[in-house]
C-alpha positions as CSV (number, residue, x, y, z in Angstrom):
1,M,0.0,0.0,0.0
2,K,2.7,2.5,0.9
3,R,4.6,1.5,-2.3
4,L,1.5,2.4,-4.3
5,L,1.1,5.7,-2.6
6,V,4.9,6.5,-3.3
7,C,4.6,5.7,-6.9
8,F,1.4,7.6,-7.3
9,T,2.9,10.7,-5.6
10,A,6.0,10.5,-7.7
11,G,3.8,10.3,-10.8
12,L,1.7,13.3,-9.7
13,V,5.0,15.2,-9.1
14,I,6.4,14.3,-12.6
15,F,3.1,15.2,-14.2
16,C,2.9,18.6,-12.4
17,I,6.6,19.4,-13.3
18,S,5.9,18.4,-17.0
19,L,2.8,20.7,-17.1
20,S,4.6,23.7,-15.7
21,G,7.6,23.2,-18.1
22,C,5.3,23.2,-21.3
23,S,3.7,26.5,-20.2
24,K,4.6,29.4,-22.3
25,N,4.5,33.1,-21.5
26,E,3.1,34.5,-24.9
27,S,2.8,38.1,-23.8
28,V,6.5,38.5,-23.8
29,E,8.1,39.1,-27.3
30,P,11.7,38.2,-27.8
31,E,14.0,41.1,-28.7
32,K,15.0,41.4,-32.1
33,G,18.7,40.9,-33.2
34,K,20.7,43.3,-35.3
35,I,20.1,41.4,-38.6
36,E,16.3,41.5,-38.0
37,K,16.5,45.4,-37.2
38,M,18.5,45.9,-40.2
39,T,16.2,44.0,-42.3
40,D,13.1,45.8,-41.0
41,R,14.9,49.3,-41.6
42,A,15.7,48.3,-45.2
43,A,12.2,47.1,-45.9
44,D,10.7,50.3,-44.4
45,M,13.0,52.4,-46.7
46,A,12.1,50.2,-49.7
47,V,8.4,50.7,-49.0
48,K,8.9,54.4,-48.7
49,N,10.9,54.7,-51.8
50,I,8.1,52.8,-53.7
51,L,5.3,54.6,-52.3
52,T,6.7,58.2,-52.7
53,P,6.2,58.3,-56.5
54,I,2.9,56.6,-56.3
55,N,1.6,59.2,-53.9
56,Q,3.1,61.9,-56.0
57,A,1.3,60.5,-59.1
58,R,-2.0,60.3,-57.1
59,S,-1.8,63.9,-56.1
60,V,-1.1,64.9,-59.7
61,K,-4.1,63.0,-60.7
62,D,-6.3,64.7,-58.1
63,V,-5.2,68.2,-59.1
64,E,-5.8,67.3,-62.8
65,E,-9.4,66.1,-62.0
66,S,-9.9,69.1,-60.0
67,R,-8.9,71.4,-62.7
68,M,-11.0,69.4,-65.2
69,R,-14.1,69.7,-62.9
70,S,-13.7,73.5,-62.5
71,L,-13.2,73.9,-66.2
72,D,-16.4,71.9,-67.0
73,E,-18.2,74.1,-64.4
74,T,-17.1,77.2,-66.1
75,L,-18.1,75.9,-69.5
76,K,-21.6,75.1,-68.3
77,Q,-22.0,78.7,-67.2
């Protein structure tokens, strides 16, 4: 009987330790290394360099459409 109780206790302890070892703290994010930081910075610069001409083209298009609308309104009068 004592042997059964000791085995059960030992099994319970091992089970509890294994459960606590598997738990993860997901709220903590690992710190990025130098390579990841450099990669992120390069990606941000690439996106900025790509979006700048696109945004300029959109603004020119908006100005052109605004000018055409005002021209149409003056022609209607």
